[in-house]
Structures are given as structure tokens and as C-alpha cells.
C-alpha positions in Angstrom: -2.9 -5.8 6.1 -0.7 -3.6 4.7 3.2 -2.6 5.5 4.1 -0.4 8.1 1.5 0.0 11.2 -1.4 -1.1 9.3 -3.4 1.9 9.8 -5.0 4.3 7.7 -3.2 7.0 6.5 -4.1 10.8 7.5 -3.2 12.4 4.4 -5.0 9.7 2.3 -8.5 9.8 4.9 -8.2 13.6 4.1 -8.3 13.0 0.3 -10.9 10.1 0.9 -12.6 13.2 3.1 -12.1 15.6 0.0 -13.2 12.9 -2.7 -16.7 12.8 -0.8 -17.6 16.1 -0.9 -16.7 16.1 -4.7 -19.0 13.0 -4.8 -21.6 15.4 -3.1 -20.9 18.4 -5.1 -21.3 15.9 -8.5 -24.3 14.6 -7.0 -25.9 17.7 -6.5 -27.1 16.6 -2.8 -29.7 18.8 -1.2 -27.8 20.7 0.8 -27.2 24.3 1.6 -23.6 24.1 1.2 -23.6 21.8 -2.0 -26.2 24.6 -3.5 -23.8 27.7 -3.1 -20.6 26.0 -4.3 -23.1 25.3 -7.2 -23.9 29.0 -7.9 -20.5 30.5 -6.7 -17.6 28.2 -8.1 -19.5 26.3 -10.5 -22.3 28.0 -12.2 -22.3 26.4 -15.7 -19.7 24.0 -15.6 -19.5 21.1 -13.3 -16.7 19.7 -10.6 -14.9 17.7 -12.9 -14.1 20.7 -15.8 -14.2 23.8 -13.6 -11.2 26.1 -13.0 -9.7 27.9 -9.9 -9.5 31.7 -10.3 -7.4 33.4 -8.2 -9.4 35.0 -5.7 -10.9 31.6 -5.1 -10.7 30.3 -1.2 -7.5 28.1 -0.4 -10.0 25.4 0.5 -11.6 25.2 -3.0 -8.1 25.4 -4.5 -7.5 22.1 -2.2 -10.6 20.3 -3.3 -9.7 21.1 -7.0 -6.1 20.0 -6.4 -7.4 16.6 -4.8 -10.0 16.0 -8.1 -6.8 16.7 -10.5 -5.0 13.8 -8.7 -7.9 11.6 -9.0 -8.3 12.6 -12.5 -4.5 11.7 -13.3 -5.0 8.5 -11.4 -8.2 7.1 -12.6 -7.4 9.3 -16.2 -11.4 10.5 -16.3 -14.4 11.3 -14.2 -16.3 8.4 -16.1 -14.3 6.2 -14.7 -13.6 7.9 -11.7 -17.2 8.1 -10.5 -17.8 4.1 -11.7 -15.2 4.0 -8.8 -16.9 5.8 -6.4 -20.5 4.8 -7.4 -19.5 1.4 -6.0 -18.7 3.4 -2.6 -22.3 3.8 -2.1 -24.8 2.3 -0.2 -28.4 3.6 -0.2 -27.7 6.4 -2.4 -24.8 7.1 0.8 -21.2 7.3 -0.1 -18.6 5.6 2.5 -15.2 6.9 3.4 -13.6 3.8 4.5 -15.0 2.2 0.9 -13.3 5.2 -0.6 -10.0 4.9 1.2 -10.3 1.0 -0.1 -10.9 1.7 -3.4 -8.4 4.2 -3.6 -5.1 3.6 -1.5 -5.2 -0.2 -0.1 -4.2 -3.2 -2.1 -4.6 -6.8 -1.6 -1.4 -7.5 -0.9 -0.4 -8.5 2.6 2.9 -7.9 4.6 4.7 -11.3 5.2 5.3 -10.3 8.6 1.7 -8.9 9.4 0.5 -12.1 11.3 3.9 -12.2 13.4 3.3 -8.3 14.5 -0.4 -8.5 14.6 -1.1 -11.6 15.7 -4.1 -11.8 18.2 -2.4 -12.9 21.2 0.0 -9.9 21.1 -0.7 -6.8 22.8 -1.1 -3.8 20.5 1.7 -1.6 22.5 3.9 -4.5 21.6 2.7 -4.8 18.1 3.7 -1.1 17.4 6.7 -1.8 18.5 7.9 -4.7 16.9 6.6 -3.3 13.5 9.6 -0.7 13.7 12.3 -3.2 12.1 15.1 -0.7 11.9 14.9 0.0 15.9 13.8 -3.8 16.8 17.1 -5.0 14.3 19.5 -2.7 16.2 17.9 -2.2 19.8 16.7 -5.7 20.5 18.8 -7.6 18.5 22.5 -6.2 17.9 22.7 -5.4 21.2 24.9 -7.7 23.4 22.6 -7.2 26.3 19.2 -7.9 24.3 20.8 -10.3 22.1 21.4 -12.5 25.3 17.6 -11.9 26.2 16.5 -13.1 23.1 18.6 -16.2 23.0 17.4 -17.2 26.7 13.8 -16.4 25.3 14.8 -18.9 22.6 15.6 -21.4 25.0 12.5 -21.1 26.9 10.4 -21.4 23.5 12.6 -24.4 22.7 13.6 -23.3 19.6 16.6 -25.7 18.1 18.0 -22.9 16.0 19.3 -19.5 17.1 19.9 -16.2 15.5 19.8 -12.6 16.5 19.6 -11.0 13.0 16.1 -9.3 12.6 15.7 -10.3 9.0 16.3 -14.1 9.6 13.9 -14.1 12.8 11.1 -12.3 11.1 11.3 -14.4 7.7 11.6 -17.7 9.8 8.4 -16.4 12.4 6.4 -15.1 9.3 6.7 -18.5 7.3 7.1 -21.3 9.9 4.8 -20.2 12.6 1.9 -19.2 10.3 -1.3 -20.0 11.1 -4.0 -19.6 14.1 -2.5 -23.1 16.3 -1.9 -21.6 19.9 1.8 -22.7 20.3 2.3 -20.8 17.2 -0.1 -17.7 18.7 2.2 -17.8 21.9 5.5 -17.9 20.5 4.7 -14.5 18.2 3.4 -13.4 21.6 6.7 -13.7 22.9 8.8 -12.7 20.3 6.3 -9.1 20.4 6.8 -9.3 24.4 10.6 -9.7 24.4 10.7 -6.8 22.1 8.8 -4.7 23.7 
């Protein structure tokens, strides 16, 4: 899971959709709109080399903008197409696979299990992964700190802290795994913050 909310970025998802269109144009899919693009915009060129003209549509210019971003990222069309081919199953390209190839890394945030624990309610996790809000509102505020200290007593913690960064670090390193008590303690943190 990535940092942040662990959700797809709308901008990057739109880019993945544009990439799917580019792939369909490159593959010369037997679709009316693809044939029109080849006849109107490409003529005797290909999708990786064509340049936009002043009277081209805004949408076409945006598609070429995504193409240019991809070519810069991958170096050339051959490397890009090799990466996109890996996203295909039975001749169909998968947008989630495109998104993952382009934008996801395998590095997990250290706090991902604490924030998105299986017992946590999603609305609690959503609030919990906003660290500046958590730090200020739920641990530096005198009332909230008192509530958290009581929660730590209830959880039978042998240590006390109201420092968000120390707390999330301790949780992320000492409460790893699928043990029910650890899950319950992660849920208690998310619920207390919520």
C-alpha cells in the first residue's frame, strides 16, 4: 500500500485511460473511432511520432500530451510498448495493470497495517491517515491527550505518549502481524482518533 489514503489517484487513473486509448490506436483495433483517428490525424504516421497541429481538437492534444509524458518516462516507444504488452490478457489491456506499472511501487508505508488494519472501520482509517490533523487535534490538544491516556490505560500499555510520531512509530513496529490483540489495539487507535 502506498502512502496517503491508499486510493487510486484520479489524475493518474485518467492518464491510464488515455494510455489505453493510445494502445488501441497503436494496435489499430477494429473500432470506428480508431479508424477515424488513423484517417484524420495519423494518415501516414504513427501514434508515437505524430505532432499536433494548431487546429487539432483539445482532446487529441491532451492524448498527445500523455503520450509525450510516457515517452519521456520510458525513453522510447519500444520500451513503452513492451511494458504495455505486459498489461494485456487475451488481447485486451487492463487499466489497473497499466496504473500499477506506471504509478505504483512495491514500497509500503510503515504505518499501512496500523492505519488500514482489518478490524478498523474505513471511516476511522480515513481520519487516522491524516497525520497533521491527528497530531494537532487528537494528541496535542489537552482534552484529546487525556482521552488517549485513558485509552492507553484501558489497553494496558506500560508506556505513555501523546506524540503522534512516536505513537505511530511504536504501533507500526511493535504491533505488526495478524494477532487478534494487535488488531484490536490498532482498531482502538483508529477508533479513538475517530
